[in-house]
C-alpha positions as a Markdown table, in Angstrom:
| # | Residue | x | y | z |
|---|---|---|---|---|
| 1 | Met | -2.5 | -10.3 | 21.7 |
| 2 | Pro | -4.8 | -7.9 | 23.6 |
| 3 | Lys | -2.2 | -5.2 | 23.5 |
| 4 | Val | -1.9 | -5.4 | 19.7 |
| 5 | Arg | -5.7 | -5.2 | 19.4 |
| 6 | Asn | -6.1 | -2.2 | 21.6 |
| 7 | Leu | -3.3 | -0.2 | 19.9 |
| 8 | Ala | -3.8 | -1.5 | 16.3 |
| 9 | Met | -6.3 | 1.0 | 15.1 |
| 10 | Glu | -4.1 | 3.9 | 16.1 |
| 11 | Arg | -0.9 | 2.2 | 14.9 |
| 12 | Ile | -2.2 | 1.1 | 11.4 |
| 13 | Tyr | -1.6 | 4.7 | 10.2 |
| 14 | Leu | 2.2 | 4.3 | 10.6 |
| 15 | Lys | 2.2 | 1.6 | 7.9 |
| 16 | Thr | -0.6 | 2.7 | 5.6 |
| 17 | Ser | -0.4 | 6.5 | 5.4 |
| 18 | Leu | 3.4 | 6.9 | 5.9 |
| 19 | Ser | 4.8 | 3.7 | 4.4 |
| 20 | Ala | 8.3 | 3.4 | 5.0 |
| 21 | His | 8.5 | -12.0 | -14.7 |
| 22 | Gly | 6.6 | -12.9 | -20.3 |
| 23 | Pro | 3.9 | -15.4 | -20.5 |
| 24 | Ala | 4.2 | -17.8 | -17.6 |
| 25 | Cys | 3.6 | -21.1 | -19.4 |
| 26 | Met | 5.9 | -20.3 | -22.3 |
| 27 | Gln | 8.7 | -19.1 | -20.0 |
| 28 | Ala | 8.5 | -21.7 | -17.3 |
| 29 | Thr | 11.8 | -23.3 | -18.2 |
| 30 | Glu | 13.6 | -20.0 | -18.5 |
| 31 | Ser | 12.1 | -18.8 | -15.2 |
| 32 | Lys | 13.6 | -21.8 | -13.4 |
| 33 | Arg | 17.0 | -20.9 | -14.6 |
| 34 | Gln | 16.5 | -17.4 | -13.4 |
| 35 | His | 15.2 | -18.1 | -9.9 |
| 36 | Leu | 18.5 | -17.6 | -8.1 |
| 37 | Ser | 19.7 | -14.7 | -10.3 |
| 38 | Thr | 21.6 | -12.2 | -8.2 |
| 39 | Gly | 21.7 | -9.5 | -10.8 |
| 40 | Pro | 19.8 | -8.4 | -13.9 |
| 41 | Pro | 18.9 | -11.3 | -16.3 |
| 42 | Ala | 20.5 | -11.6 | -19.7 |
| 43 | Ala | 19.4 | -9.3 | -22.5 |
| 44 | Ala | 17.5 | -12.1 | -24.1 |
| 45 | Arg | 15.0 | -11.8 | -21.3 |
| 46 | Ala | 14.5 | -8.1 | -21.9 |
| 47 | Leu | 10.8 | -8.5 | -22.6 |
| 48 | Ala | 11.4 | -10.2 | -26.0 |
| 49 | Gly | 8.2 | -10.1 | -27.9 |
| 50 | His | 6.5 | -7.6 | -25.6 |
| 51 | Asp | 5.8 | -4.0 | -26.2 |
| 52 | Ser | 6.4 | -1.3 | -23.6 |
| 53 | Ala | 2.9 | -2.0 | -22.1 |
| 54 | Gly | 3.7 | -5.7 | -21.4 |
| 55 | Arg | 1.8 | -8.8 | -22.5 |
| 56 | Ala | -2.0 | -8.1 | -22.6 |
| 57 | Gly | -3.9 | -9.5 | -19.6 |
| 58 | Leu | -0.8 | -10.7 | -17.7 |
| 59 | Val | -0.6 | -9.4 | -14.1 |
| 60 | Ser | 2.9 | -9.2 | -12.7 |
| 61 | Val | 2.7 | -9.5 | -8.9 |
| 62 | Ile | 5.7 | -8.0 | -7.1 |
| 63 | Ile | 6.5 | -9.3 | -3.6 |
| 64 | Pro | 9.5 | -7.7 | -1.9 |
| 65 | Ala | 10.7 | -9.9 | 1.0 |
| 66 | Tyr | 13.3 | -9.3 | 3.7 |
| 67 | Asn | 13.4 | -12.0 | 6.5 |
| 68 | Glu | 9.8 | -12.9 | 6.0 |
| 69 | Ala | 10.0 | -16.6 | 6.4 |
| 70 | Ala | 7.1 | -16.6 | 8.9 |
| 71 | Thr | 4.6 | -15.2 | 6.5 |
| 72 | Val | 5.8 | -15.3 | 2.9 |
| 73 | Glu | 4.3 | -18.7 | 2.1 |
| 74 | Arg | 0.9 | -17.6 | 3.2 |
| 75 | Thr | 1.2 | -14.4 | 1.1 |
| 76 | Ile | 2.3 | -16.4 | -2.0 |
| 77 | Ser | -0.5 | -18.9 | -1.4 |
| 78 | Ser | -3.1 | -16.1 | -1.5 |
| 79 | Val | -1.7 | -14.9 | -4.8 |
| 80 | Arg | -1.6 | -18.4 | -6.3 |
| 81 | Asn | -5.2 | -18.9 | -5.4 |
| 82 | Gln | -6.4 | -15.8 | -7.4 |
| 83 | Thr | -9.3 | -16.6 | -9.7 |
| 84 | His | -7.6 | -14.5 | -12.3 |
| 85 | Ser | -4.9 | -17.1 | -13.0 |
| 86 | Asp | -2.9 | -15.2 | -15.7 |
| 87 | Leu | -0.2 | -14.1 | -13.3 |
| 88 | Glu | 3.5 | -14.1 | -12.9 |
| 89 | Val | 4.7 | -13.9 | -9.3 |
| 90 | Leu | 8.0 | -12.2 | -8.8 |
| 91 | Val | 9.4 | -12.5 | -5.3 |
| 92 | Val | 12.4 | -10.3 | -4.7 |
| 93 | Asp | 14.5 | -11.6 | -1.8 |
| 94 | Asp | 16.2 | -8.4 | -0.6 |
| 95 | Gly | 19.2 | -10.0 | 1.1 |
| 96 | Ser | 17.4 | -12.1 | 3.6 |
| 97 | Thr | 19.3 | -13.9 | 6.3 |
| 98 | Asp | 16.6 | -16.4 | 7.2 |
| 99 | Glu | 14.8 | -19.1 | 5.2 |
| 100 | Thr | 12.8 | -16.7 | 3.0 |
| 101 | Ala | 14.6 | -17.6 | -0.2 |
| 102 | Ala | 14.5 | -21.4 | 0.4 |
| 103 | Ile | 10.7 | -21.2 | 1.0 |
| 104 | Val | 10.1 | -19.2 | -2.2 |
| 105 | Gln | 12.3 | -21.6 | -4.2 |
| 106 | Arg | 10.4 | -24.6 | -2.9 |
| 107 | Leu | 7.1 | -22.9 | -4.0 |
| 108 | Ala | 8.6 | -21.9 | -7.4 |
| 109 | Asp | 9.5 | -25.6 | -8.0 |
| 110 | Met | 5.8 | -26.3 | -7.6 |
| 111 | Asp | 4.3 | -23.4 | -9.6 |
| 112 | His | 6.0 | -22.2 | -12.8 |
| 113 | Arg | 4.4 | -18.8 | -12.4 |
| 114 | Ile | 6.7 | -18.0 | -9.4 |
| 115 | Thr | 10.2 | -16.6 | -9.9 |
| 116 | Leu | 12.7 | -15.9 | -7.1 |
| 117 | Leu | 14.9 | -12.9 | -7.7 |
| 118 | Arg | 17.7 | -12.3 | -5.3 |
| 119 | Lys | 19.6 | -9.0 | -4.7 |
| 120 | Ser | 21.7 | -7.4 | -2.0 |
| 121 | Asn | 19.7 | -5.5 | 0.7 |
| 122 | Gly | 18.6 | -2.2 | -0.5 |
| 123 | Gly | 15.2 | -1.6 | 1.2 |
| 124 | Leu | 11.6 | -2.2 | 0.3 |
| 125 | Val | 11.4 | 0.4 | -2.5 |
| 126 | Ser | 14.5 | -0.8 | -4.2 |
| 127 | Ala | 13.2 | -4.4 | -4.1 |
| 128 | Arg | 9.9 | -3.3 | -5.6 |
| 129 | Asn | 11.6 | -1.5 | -8.5 |
| 130 | Tyr | 13.8 | -4.5 | -9.1 |
| 131 | Gly | 10.7 | -6.7 | -9.4 |
| 132 | Val | 9.0 | -4.2 | -11.7 |
| 133 | Ala | 12.1 | -4.1 | -13.9 |
| 134 | His | 11.9 | -7.8 | -14.4 |
| 135 | Ala | 8.1 | -7.9 | -15.0 |
| 136 | Gly | 6.5 | -8.7 | -18.3 |
| 137 | Gly | 2.8 | -8.1 | -17.6 |
| 138 | Glu | 0.4 | -5.4 | -18.8 |
| 139 | Phe | -0.4 | -4.7 | -15.1 |
| 140 | Ile | 1.6 | -4.4 | -11.9 |
| 141 | Ala | 0.2 | -5.5 | -8.5 |
| 142 | Pro | 2.4 | -5.0 | -5.5 |
| 143 | Ile | 1.9 | -6.8 | -2.2 |
| 144 | Asp | 4.0 | -6.9 | 1.0 |
| 145 | Ala | 5.3 | -10.3 | 2.0 |
| 146 | Asp | 3.2 | -10.4 | 5.2 |
| 147 | Asp | -0.2 | -9.4 | 3.7 |
| 148 | Leu | -3.0 | -11.4 | 2.0 |
| 149 | Trp | -5.3 | -11.1 | -1.0 |
| 150 | His | -8.9 | -12.3 | -1.2 |
| 151 | Pro | -9.1 | -14.9 | -4.1 |
| 152 | Asp | -11.2 | -12.5 | -6.2 |
| 153 | Lys | -9.1 | -9.4 | -5.8 |
| 154 | Ile | -7.3 | -9.3 | -9.1 |
| 155 | Lys | -10.3 | -10.6 | -11.1 |
| 156 | Lys | -12.6 | -7.8 | -9.8 |
| 157 | Gln | -10.0 | -5.1 | -10.3 |
| 158 | Met | -9.4 | -6.3 | -13.9 |
| 159 | Val | -13.1 | -6.0 | -14.6 |
| 160 | Val | -13.1 | -2.4 | -13.5 |
| 161 | Met | -9.9 | -1.7 | -15.3 |
| 162 | Arg | -11.3 | -3.1 | -18.6 |
| 163 | Asp | -14.7 | -1.4 | -18.2 |
| 164 | Arg | -13.3 | 2.1 | -17.5 |
| 165 | Gly | -10.7 | 2.1 | -20.3 |
| 166 | Asp | -7.3 | 3.7 | -20.7 |
| 167 | Gln | -8.1 | 6.8 | -18.7 |
| 168 | Val | -7.9 | 4.8 | -15.5 |
| 169 | Gly | -4.3 | 4.0 | -14.4 |
| 170 | Leu | -4.9 | 2.5 | -11.0 |
| 171 | Val | -7.7 | 0.5 | -9.4 |
| 172 | Tyr | -7.6 | -0.1 | -5.6 |
| 173 | Cys | -9.7 | -1.9 | -3.1 |
| 174 | Trp | -10.5 | -1.6 | 0.7 |
| 175 | Ser | -8.4 | -3.3 | 3.4 |
| 176 | Arg | -8.8 | -5.0 | 6.7 |
| 177 | Ala | -6.3 | -5.3 | 9.5 |
| 178 | Ile | -5.4 | -8.8 | 10.5 |
| 179 | Asp | -3.4 | -10.3 | 13.3 |
| 180 | Glu | -0.6 | -12.9 | 13.2 |
| 181 | Trp | -3.1 | -15.7 | 12.9 |
| 182 | Asp | -4.9 | -14.1 | 9.9 |
| 183 | Arg | -7.9 | -13.1 | 12.1 |
| 184 | Val | -9.7 | -9.8 | 11.3 |
| 185 | Leu | -9.1 | -7.0 | 13.7 |
| 186 | Phe | -10.9 | -4.1 | 12.1 |
| 187 | Asp | -11.6 | -2.4 | 8.8 |
| 188 | Ile | -9.1 | 0.2 | 7.7 |
| 189 | Thr | -11.3 | 3.3 | 7.1 |
| 190 | Pro | -12.9 | 2.8 | 3.7 |
| 191 | Cys | -12.9 | 5.8 | 1.4 |
| 192 | Ile | -14.8 | 6.1 | -1.9 |
| 193 | Phe | -12.6 | 8.2 | -4.2 |
| 194 | Arg | -12.8 | 7.9 | -8.0 |
| 195 | Gly | -11.6 | 9.8 | -11.0 |
| 196 | Asn | -9.2 | 12.7 | -10.3 |
| 197 | Val | -8.1 | 11.9 | -6.7 |
| 198 | Tyr | -5.0 | 14.0 | -6.5 |
| 199 | Thr | -6.2 | 16.5 | -3.9 |
| 200 | Ala | -7.7 | 13.8 | -1.8 |
| 201 | Leu | -4.4 | 12.0 | -1.7 |
| 202 | Ile | -2.8 | 15.2 | -0.4 |
| 203 | Leu | -5.1 | 15.1 | 2.5 |
| 204 | Arg | -4.6 | 11.4 | 3.2 |
| 205 | Asn | -2.9 | 8.4 | 1.5 |
| 206 | Phe | -6.2 | 6.4 | 1.5 |
| 207 | Leu | -5.0 | 3.1 | -0.1 |
| 208 | Ser | -2.7 | 0.5 | 1.5 |
| 209 | Ser | 0.4 | -0.6 | -0.4 |
| 210 | Gly | -1.0 | -4.0 | -1.5 |
| 211 | Ala | -4.3 | -2.5 | -2.7 |
| 212 | Pro | -3.5 | -1.2 | -6.2 |
| 213 | Leu | -3.6 | -2.8 | -9.6 |
| 214 | Val | -1.6 | -0.4 | -11.9 |
| 215 | Arg | -1.1 | -0.3 | -15.6 |
| 216 | Arg | 2.5 | -1.1 | -16.4 |
| 217 | Arg | 2.8 | 1.9 | -18.6 |
| 218 | Cys | 2.0 | 4.2 | -15.7 |
| 219 | Val | 4.8 | 2.7 | -13.7 |
| 220 | Lys | 7.1 | 3.2 | -16.7 |
| 221 | Glu | 6.2 | 6.8 | -17.0 |
| 222 | Leu | 7.0 | 7.5 | -13.4 |
| 223 | Gly | 10.3 | 5.6 | -13.5 |
| 224 | Gly | 9.1 | 3.3 | -10.7 |
| 225 | Tyr | 9.0 | 4.1 | -7.0 |
| 226 | Asp | 11.3 | 7.0 | -5.8 |
| 227 | Val | 14.3 | 5.5 | -4.1 |
| 228 | Thr | 15.9 | 9.0 | -3.8 |
| 229 | Leu | 13.8 | 9.7 | -0.7 |
| 230 | Ser | 15.9 | 7.3 | 1.2 |
| 231 | Ser | 19.1 | 9.0 | 0.1 |
| 232 | Arg | 17.6 | 12.3 | 1.2 |
| 233 | Gly | 16.9 | 10.9 | 4.6 |
| 234 | Ala | 13.2 | 10.9 | 3.9 |
| 235 | Thr | 12.2 | 7.3 | 3.6 |
| 236 | Cys | 8.6 | 6.2 | 4.6 |
| 237 | Cys | 6.4 | 8.1 | 2.1 |
| 238 | Glu | 7.4 | 6.4 | -1.2 |
| 239 | Asp | 3.9 | 4.9 | -1.6 |
| 240 | Leu | 2.3 | 8.3 | -1.1 |
| 241 | Lys | 4.6 | 9.9 | -3.7 |
| 242 | Phe | 4.0 | 7.0 | -6.2 |
| 243 | Asn | 0.2 | 7.3 | -5.8 |
| 244 | Leu | 0.3 | 11.1 | -6.2 |
| 245 | Glu | 2.3 | 10.8 | -9.4 |
| 246 | Val | -0.1 | 8.3 | -10.9 |
| 247 | Ala | -3.0 | 10.5 | -9.9 |
| 248 | Glu | -1.4 | 13.4 | -11.6 |
| 249 | Arg | -1.7 | 11.6 | -14.9 |
| 250 | Tyr | -4.6 | 9.1 | -14.6 |
| 251 | Asp | -7.9 | 8.5 | -13.0 |
| 252 | Phe | -8.3 | 6.1 | -10.1 |
| 253 | Asp | -11.1 | 3.7 | -9.6 |
| 254 | Leu | -12.3 | 1.4 | -6.9 |
| 255 | Val | -13.6 | -2.1 | -6.1 |
| 256 | Pro | -15.6 | -1.3 | -2.9 |
| 257 | Glu | -14.8 | -4.5 | -1.1 |
| 258 | Phe | -12.3 | -5.6 | 1.6 |
| 259 | Leu | -10.0 | -7.6 | -0.7 |
| 260 | Leu | -6.7 | -6.9 | 1.0 |
| 261 | Ala | -5.6 | -8.1 | 4.5 |
| 262 | His | -3.0 | -5.9 | 6.0 |
| 263 | Arg | -1.1 | -7.7 | 8.8 |
| 264 | Ile | -0.5 | -6.0 | 12.2 |
| 265 | Arg | 2.4 | -7.5 | 14.2 |
| 266 | Ala | 3.6 | -6.3 | 17.6 |
| 267 | Gly | 6.8 | -4.4 | 17.2 |
| 268 | Ser | 6.5 | -4.2 | 13.4 |
| 269 | Met | 5.7 | -0.5 | 13.2 |
| 270 | Ser | 8.3 | 2.3 | 13.1 |
| 271 | Thr | 8.2 | 4.7 | 16.0 |
| 272 | Asp | 10.5 | 7.4 | 14.5 |
| 273 | Ser | 8.0 | 10.2 | 14.1 |
| 274 | Asp | 10.8 | 12.6 | 13.0 |
| 275 | Ala | 11.7 | 10.4 | 10.0 |
| 276 | Met | 8.0 | 9.9 | 9.1 |
| 277 | Leu | 7.3 | 13.6 | 9.2 |
| 278 | Arg | 10.5 | 14.5 | 7.4 |
| 279 | Ser | 9.5 | 12.1 | 4.5 |
| 280 | Tyr | 6.0 | 13.5 | 4.4 |
| 281 | Lys | 7.2 | 17.1 | 4.3 |
| 282 | Val | 9.6 | 16.4 | 1.5 |
| 283 | Val | 6.8 | 14.8 | -0.6 |
| 284 | Ile | 4.2 | 17.4 | 0.1 |
| 285 | Glu | 6.7 | 20.3 | -0.4 |
| 286 | Glu | 7.4 | 18.9 | -3.9 |
| 287 | Val | 3.6 | 18.9 | -4.5 |
| 288 | Arg | 3.2 | 22.5 | -3.2 |
| 289 | Thr | 6.1 | 23.6 | -5.5 |
| 290 | Arg | 4.6 | 22.0 | -8.6 |
| 291 | His | 1.1 | 23.2 | -7.9 |
| 292 | Pro | 1.2 | 26.7 | -6.5 |
| 293 | Glu | -2.4 | 27.2 | -7.6 |
| 294 | Leu | -3.6 | 24.9 | -4.8 |
| 295 | Pro | -4.8 | 26.8 | -1.7 |
| 296 | Ala | -2.8 | 26.9 | 1.5 |
| 297 | Arg | -5.7 | 25.6 | 3.5 |
| 298 | Leu | -5.5 | 22.3 | 1.7 |
| 299 | Phe | -1.9 | 21.8 | 2.9 |
| 300 | Arg | -2.8 | 23.0 | 6.4 |
| 301 | Trp | -5.5 | 20.4 | 6.6 |
| 302 | Ala | -3.1 | 17.8 | 5.4 |
| 303 | Asp | -0.5 | 18.7 | 7.9 |
| 304 | Gly | -3.1 | 18.7 | 10.7 |
| 305 | His | -4.2 | 15.2 | 9.7 |
| 306 | Gln | -0.6 | 13.8 | 9.7 |
| 307 | His | 0.1 | 15.4 | 13.1 |
| 308 | Leu | -3.2 | 14.2 | 14.6 |
| 309 | Glu | -2.8 | 10.6 | 13.5 |
| 310 | Leu | 0.8 | 10.4 | 14.7 |
| 311 | Gly | 0.0 | 12.1 | 17.9 |
| 312 | Leu | -2.9 | 9.8 | 18.7 |
| 313 | Thr | -0.7 | 6.8 | 17.8 |
| 314 | Tyr | 2.0 | 7.8 | 20.3 |
| 315 | Leu | -0.5 | 8.6 | 23.0 |
| 316 | Ala | -2.1 | 5.2 | 22.6 |
| 317 | Gly | 1.4 | 3.6 | 23.0 |
| 318 | Gly | 2.0 | 5.6 | 26.2 |
| 319 | Gln | 4.6 | 8.0 | 24.5 |
| 320 | Trp | 3.1 | 11.2 | 25.8 |
| 321 | Ala | 6.2 | 13.3 | 25.4 |
| 322 | Thr | 6.2 | 12.5 | 21.7 |
| 323 | Gly | 2.5 | 12.5 | 21.1 |
| 324 | Ala | 1.4 | 15.7 | 22.9 |
| 325 | Pro | 3.5 | 18.1 | 20.8 |
| 326 | Leu | 2.1 | 16.6 | 17.6 |
| 327 | Leu | -1.5 | 17.0 | 18.8 |
| 328 | Leu | -0.8 | 20.6 | 19.7 |
| 329 | Lys | 0.5 | 21.2 | 16.1 |
| 330 | Ala | -2.6 | 19.6 | 14.8 |
| 331 | Leu | -4.8 | 21.8 | 16.9 |
| 332 | Val | -3.1 | 24.9 | 15.5 |
| 333 | Glu | -3.2 | 23.7 | 11.9 |
| 334 | Asp | -6.8 | 22.4 | 11.9 |
| 335 | Pro | -8.8 | 23.1 | 15.1 |
| 336 | Pro | -12.2 | 21.8 | 14.1 |
| 337 | Ala | -11.0 | 18.5 | 12.7 |
| 338 | Thr | -8.6 | 17.9 | 15.5 |
| 339 | Ile | -11.2 | 18.5 | 18.2 |
| 340 | Arg | -13.9 | 16.5 | 16.5 |
| 341 | Arg | -11.8 | 13.5 | 15.5 |
| 342 | Gly | -9.4 | 13.6 | 18.4 |
| 343 | Thr | -12.3 | 13.6 | 20.9 |
| 344 | Arg | -14.0 | 10.8 | 19.1 |
| 345 | Arg | -10.9 | 8.6 | 19.1 |
| 346 | Val | -10.1 | 9.2 | 22.8 |
| 347 | Phe | -13.7 | 8.4 | 23.8 |
| 348 | Ala | -13.7 | 5.3 | 21.6 |
| 349 | Arg | -10.5 | 4.1 | 23.2 |
| 350 | Leu | -11.9 | 4.6 | 26.7 |
| 351 | Trp | -15.1 | 2.8 | 25.7 |
| 352 | Arg | -13.1 | -0.2 | 24.4 |
| 353 | Ser | -11.2 | -0.5 | 27.6 |
| 354 | Ser | -14.2 | 0.0 | 30.0 |
| 355 | Gly | -16.1 | -2.8 | 31.6 |
| 356 | Phe | -19.4 | -1.5 | 30.2 |
| 357 | Gly | -18.0 | -1.4 | 26.7 |
| 358 | Ala | -16.9 | -5.0 | 27.0 |
| 359 | Leu | -20.4 | -6.0 | 28.2 |
| 360 | Val | -22.1 | -4.3 | 25.2 |
| 361 | Arg | -19.6 | -5.8 | 22.8 |
| 362 | Ala | -20.3 | -9.3 | 24.2 |
| 363 | Arg | -24.0 | -8.8 | 23.7 |
| 364 | Arg | -23.5 | -7.8 | 20.1 |
| 365 | Arg | -21.3 | -10.6 | 19.1 |
| 366 | Gly | -24.1 | -12.4 | 17.3 |
| 367 | Glu | -25.2 | -9.3 | 15.3 |
| 368 | Ala | -24.3 | -9.0 | 11.6 |
| 369 | Ser | -21.8 | -6.1 | 12.1 |
| 370 | His | -19.8 | -8.3 | 14.4 |
| 371 | Thr | -19.6 | -11.5 | 12.3 |
| 372 | Val | -16.3 | -10.3 | 10.8 |
| 373 | Val | -14.0 | -9.5 | 13.8 |
| 374 | Asn | -11.9 | -12.4 | 15.1 |
| 375 | Arg | -12.7 | -14.6 | 12.1 |
| 376 | Asn | -10.2 | -15.8 | 9.5 |
| 377 | Phe | -9.9 | -13.2 | 6.7 |
| 378 | Phe | -10.8 | -15.8 | 4.0 |
| 379 | Glu | -13.9 | -16.9 | 5.8 |
| 380 | Val | -15.7 | -13.6 | 5.9 |
| 381 | Asp | -17.8 | -11.8 | 3.2 |
| 382 | Pro | -15.6 | -9.0 | 1.7 |
| 383 | Thr | -18.7 | -6.8 | 1.3 |
| 384 | Ile | -19.6 | -6.7 | 5.0 |
| 385 | Leu | -18.3 | -3.9 | 7.2 |
| 386 | Cys | -17.0 | -4.6 | 10.7 |
| 387 | Gly | -19.0 | -1.7 | 12.0 |
| 388 | Arg | -20.3 | 1.7 | 11.0 |
| 389 | Pro | -17.5 | 3.5 | 9.0 |
| 390 | Arg | -16.2 | 6.8 | 10.3 |
| 391 | Ala | -15.5 | 9.4 | 7.6 |
| 392 | Pro | -12.2 | 11.1 | 8.1 |
| 393 | Trp | -13.6 | 14.4 | 6.9 |
| 394 | Asn | -17.0 | 16.1 | 6.8 |
| 395 | Arg | -19.0 | 16.4 | 3.5 |
| 396 | Arg | -18.3 | 20.1 | 3.2 |
| 397 | Arg | -14.5 | 19.6 | 3.3 |
| 398 | Leu | -14.8 | 16.7 | 0.8 |
| 399 | Ala | -16.8 | 18.8 | -1.6 |
| 400 | Tyr | -14.3 | 21.6 | -1.3 |
| 401 | Thr | -11.4 | 19.3 | -2.0 |
| 402 | Ala | -13.1 | 17.6 | -4.9 |
| 403 | Ala | -13.8 | 20.9 | -6.6 |
| 404 | Leu | -10.1 | 21.8 | -6.7 |
| 405 | Phe | -8.6 | 21.4 | -10.2 |
| 406 | Val | -5.2 | 20.0 | -10.9 |
| 407 | Glu | -4.0 | 20.0 | -14.5 |
| 408 | Arg | -3.0 | 16.6 | -15.7 |
| 409 | Arg | 0.7 | 16.2 | -16.7 |
| 410 | Ala | 2.2 | 13.7 | -19.1 |
| 411 | Asp | 5.9 | 14.3 | -18.6 |
| 412 | Val | 8.3 | 12.3 | -16.4 |
| 413 | Pro | 8.4 | 13.6 | -12.8 |
| 414 | Ser | 10.9 | 16.4 | -12.2 |
| 415 | Gly | 13.9 | 15.8 | -10.0 |
| 416 | Ala | 16.5 | 13.0 | -9.7 |
| 417 | Asp | 16.2 | 9.6 | -11.3 |
| 418 | His | 14.0 | 7.4 | -9.2 |
| 419 | His | 16.3 | 4.4 | -9.6 |
| 420 | Ser | 19.2 | 3.4 | -7.4 |
| 421 | Pro | 22.5 | 2.3 | -9.2 |
| 422 | Glu | 21.5 | -1.3 | -8.6 |
| 423 | Asp | 18.3 | -0.9 | -10.5 |
| 424 | Val | 19.9 | 0.8 | -13.5 |
| 425 | Gly | 21.1 | -2.6 | -15.0 |
| 426 | Ala | 17.5 | -3.8 | -15.0 |
| 427 | Arg | 15.8 | -0.7 | -16.4 |
| 428 | Ala | 15.9 | -2.0 | -20.0 |
| 429 | His | 13.0 | -4.3 | -19.0 |
| 430 | Ile | 10.6 | -1.5 | -18.5 |
| 431 | Arg | 11.5 | 0.6 | -21.5 |
């Protein structure tokens, strides 16, 4: 446990920034028949009675799951307890070999809103697309099978989505890191980006995979998440590419509360820096090609940020041979930010591990800023910060980035079809 806490703040980056079912009541009987479907459902289920935007007000929750028997029930429970109850919960079992499917089936027998979809193993992104292809809601809300939602997450995001109108395609929220026992570890650096956030996303993928509420038609326009990155040997950044493609077409908005709990588990993070950087470079090079008008310094800052975060992560884990070259690259690409943020992170880690730092923390445990850490995620106020937030960039850089103009596009993304052959049979459901 202490090891996870000491390294978690550095390691969270590997999963957040470089991440590798009609109306529920009317379709309850049909959903039960479809729970154990191993392929696309019959044509009669092809969103009969729905337009391409899905049924108004219905939120389709997509939960891909592969060998998640230890956590999937807690995840589904957090979804079932949403105060916005007009949901369908599509759990895609991606070829699990443990009790995941049995647990989901048991919950589906208790709640008609839950549907179990089963497919052969194809990876996280393929499972998400499979769930989206079977969804019937006006909105899509993904969540990983080990994360949790605050009960008011969807309700508060729906309020923002309705208030802002059709120009907003995605509403996100802030996230906290939790441990294996659902206890809060720290806040994942909260950012406040609204409107046209495209250039901000180039610098950093600032929303976790379970944070968005997305309009179904946005997902339809994009063709889902891009599974071709995996076939190109560039898996990890599918979330980043999806967010960029939504931002290229629609505004983003925010519920500035910690409504998502992102679980950190020892050994759950990938340590293949080459694969992560390869995926990032493929995605960013596509952006650079489509938008030659964007300045080179923006991409240099973005590269520096990726190398700095990965480098610090590996140094924190004792992998000096891997981390040091990445930090040197970051220093060349963006010297001011690397020195400022790298020095701060190193001193923060030394402070956390020092006896004096432990003494100060012990004296502060009764203060308001420390009423969140180590408590159950559901017991803490989602509006309270764990501590003073640290901005990843200074105001001057943020102002420069915000001033960059990217012309909105309405066409389907260039390049290969996003869907794998397995998904093609289900694509009729999102047309």
